[in-house]
N, C-alpha and C positions, 0 to 999 in steps of 0.2 A: 447548465449549472456545474456539471462535473467535466469541465474542460481545463486544460493547463496542466499544472503540477499539483497532484494530490499527494500528500505525504502519508505513507503507510506507518503510523506512529509506533514506535517502541512502547512497551509498557516498563516503567521503572520500577525496580524492587529495591528494598533495603537489603542488607546483608543477611538479615535473618529470614529473608524470602517474603516479607510482607509487602504489600503495595505501598509505593512511596508517593502519596498524593501531593505533598507540597512541590516535588521535582515534576511530577506530570503536569501540574499547572504552569510551571516555569517553561517546560518544553512546549506546551500548547501555545503559551504567550509569545515565545521565541518564533514559532512557525508563523504566526499571524503576523508579527512585525516584519518578518522578513519577506512577506508578500506571497505566500503560497496561495493557490486558488481554492483548495478544498482540504479537508483532513479526513483521514481513515483510521479511526480507533478500532482496536480489537480485531485486527486481521491476523495473518500469519506472522508477520513481523512483530505484532504486539503479543505473541505467545498465547494466543487465544485458547489453544487446547488445554493450557495449564490454569487457566482462570476459572474460579467458581462462577456461578451465575450471578451472585451478588457483586463480585468484583467486576465482572464484564459490564453490568449495568452501571456500576459506580463510575468506572472509567469513561464510559460514554457520557453519563450525566455530567461529570466535570468538564469534559470536552465541549459539550454543548453549552454549558453554562458560560464558559469563557469565550467562546467563539460566536455566540448568538448575535446575529445581525452583522457579523464581520466576515465570515467564510462559511460555506455549507459543510455539513457533517455527513459523511457517508459510513454508517455503522456496519461493522462486520457481523453477519449472522449467517453462518454456513455450517455444514456437517452432514453426517451420514444418516440421521434420523429426521425424516421430513417433518414429523409432528413436532419435533423439539425445535426445529428451525422456524416453523411457522409461529410457535409460541414466543420464541426470542425476538422475531422481527416484529411481532405485535408489541411486545414490551418496549423495543427500541423506538417504535413509531410514538408510543405514549410518552417517551421521554423528550422527543422533539427533534429527532434526526431528520435530515432532508432526504435521506435515501439509504438503501440497503446494498451492501456488497455481500454476495453470497458465492463462497467457493463450492465447487462441485462436491458432491458426496465422495469421501475417500474411504477405502478399504473394501466396501461392499460392491464397488465397480459396476454401477448400473449401465445398462444398455442406453443407446441414444433415445429411445422411446422413454426409458425410465428417467433420463435426464430432463426431457421435455416435460413430463408429467410432474416432476419434482418442482421445476421452476415455475410451471403454470399454476400449481397449488400455492407457492409463495406469492406470485402476483395476485392471485385471487384473495388471499388472506389479508393484505393490506393495500392501501391506496397510494403509497409512496412509490417514487421510482426505484427500480431494482436494477442492478448491474451485476451481470453474470461474471464469475471469475473462473477461468480455466487455467490450470497449472499442472498439466499431465505428470510432470517430473515428481511432484509431491503427492498427488492423489491417485494416480494410476489410471485416470480417465480423462479423455479429451473431449471437449465439445466441438463437434465436427461443424464446418461451415454450413451444411445443410440443415443442421439442428439449430444453429445460431439464426439462420434465415427464418425458420418457423418461429422461433421464440420472439424474434423482432416484430412479429405481427401482433404480439400481445401488447396492449396499449402502455402499460406502466413498465414493461421491460425495455429499458432505454439504452442499454449499452453493455459492453463486455470489457473486462480486464483480460487482455490476452497475454498469457506468460508461458505460452509453448515454445518460444524462441524460434518458431518456424515463420519466418517472414513471408514465405509463400502462402502458408495458411492464412496469415493476417490479410494478405492481398486478396485471397479468395473471399474471406468475410466482408471485407470492404466492397467487393464487387457484388456481394449477394444481398447486403442490407440496404434500407433506405438511407438517404443522405443525412437524415437527422439522428440516425443511430449512432452512438458514441462508441468508438473503438479506441481504447487506452492500452498503451504498452505497459506490460507488466514487468519489463526488464529496463533498467536505467540505460544500459549500453546500447539498446536499439531503439531508443526514443526517436532519434532523428529519421531513420528509414521508415518507421511507422507513420510519422507525421508526413513525410514526403508522399506516402502512399494514400493519405487522406484520414489518418488517425488524428485524434483531438487532444493528445497529451499522454501522461504517464501517471500511474500510481507508483510512487518512488520510494526506494530504500535510501538512497543516498541523500535525499533531501532531509532526512533526519539530521545529517551532519552539515550539509551545505544548502539549507532552504533557499536563500537569496539566490545563489548562483545556479541551482537547478531551475528555479523559476524563471531566470532571465534566459537560460538556454531554451526552455520550452516555449516561452513567449516569443523568443526570436524566430524559431522555427515556425511557429503557427502564423507569424506575420511575413513569412517568405525570406527573412534574412538568414539564410543558411550559412553565410560566412561567419557571421558573429556566433550562430549556435555551434558550428564546428569548432571555433576557437575554444569555446568554454568547454565543449565535450572532450577535445584533445587534452586540455589541461587536467581535467578531473576524471578521465577514463581509467587511470590506475586506482582511484579511490572506488570507482563502480566495480572494478574487477576484485579488488581486495575484500570487498564487502561479502563475497562469496567464496572465499577460500576455505571457509567451513560453512556448516549449515546456517542459513539466515535465521534468526538475527544474532548470531554469536559474534561475528566480526564487527558489525555496526555498533553493537552495544560496547564491545572493547575499545573501539575508536572513540565513542562518545564519552567513555570513562577516562580515556587519555586526554580528551578535550576538557574534562572537568564539568561534564553536563549531567552525569549521573553515577551512581555507584556500579562497580563491575559485578552485577549480580543477574543471574539467570535461574529459571526453575527446572528441575529434572523433568525430562530426561536431557535437557540442554546443560552444558557445562562450559566453564571458561575454555578459551582457545588454547592450543598447544603454545608452548613457549616460543617456538620458532615463528609461528603464525601471528603471535601478539607482536613480536619484534617486526615482522613484515608490515603489519598494520601500523606500528608506530613510525616505521621508515617512511611510509606513504604520506602519513600526516605531516611529518617534519619536512618532507620535500615540498609540501603545499603550504607550509607555515600555519597550518590549522590548530595544532596544539597550543602554540604560543598565542595566537590570536585570541582564541576563546578564553584561555587562562587570564590573559591581560584584561579582556573585557569584564570577566568576573571579578578581578581585583578592583576594578574601578566601580 
């Protein structure tokens, strides 16, 4: 179910900081029309730490409503309080998501045994598929391959979004888990090497901007057509890189604002990018004819 390109959806806000539901609907529709395989609302890219519980549920509800029967929804439900994560996961299950993406607890830095027990509790609390999310650069804790191997033995823990940027660790995980266990890249720029090792796709930031192109890249790689995948990757690698010139999702939302897709609005503690970085984002978009393309489509 969760293979290919899954978009880690941004959350659009109005300039007053409120949730922009009409724009969210348009963004979800754009993703589906472009051919992405699944959608991931309320993850890190969706600024989930700044959302109220009501907003979190509302965003997922809208995404499920629009996408029902078209693409699966992997709802974000992670955090450092296991009891709260269990409650949120149950609420998302009630809304109708197809699975849960759960980032490792951050700040309190659990041991590997603590991580195992945390995810085991989530899996016991719901019957939905659970995908682990390991991103040590943000959370301060890594899910080690031996722990992933243990967790993969739990029936409804079906995969991992691996964003360590450590390809050797990803290879070790792929060597340790059953063939059916889904390993997804958490970094757009290393989607191809992860797939070449046996990975099944990517949970993508850049597909917010270029959903059709990123989907084609991933599908080509999964079909063994690495020449086509490399050509697409080489063209859009500058965009993948510029998306992280500041903390995600600052640059990607700046780019989407330049493309006419949403308002340039973030919630504190995130702020607009520096002027020089905004100029760099604009330069990359112009080199790819992206700003003109979307503005022209919106005008029609």
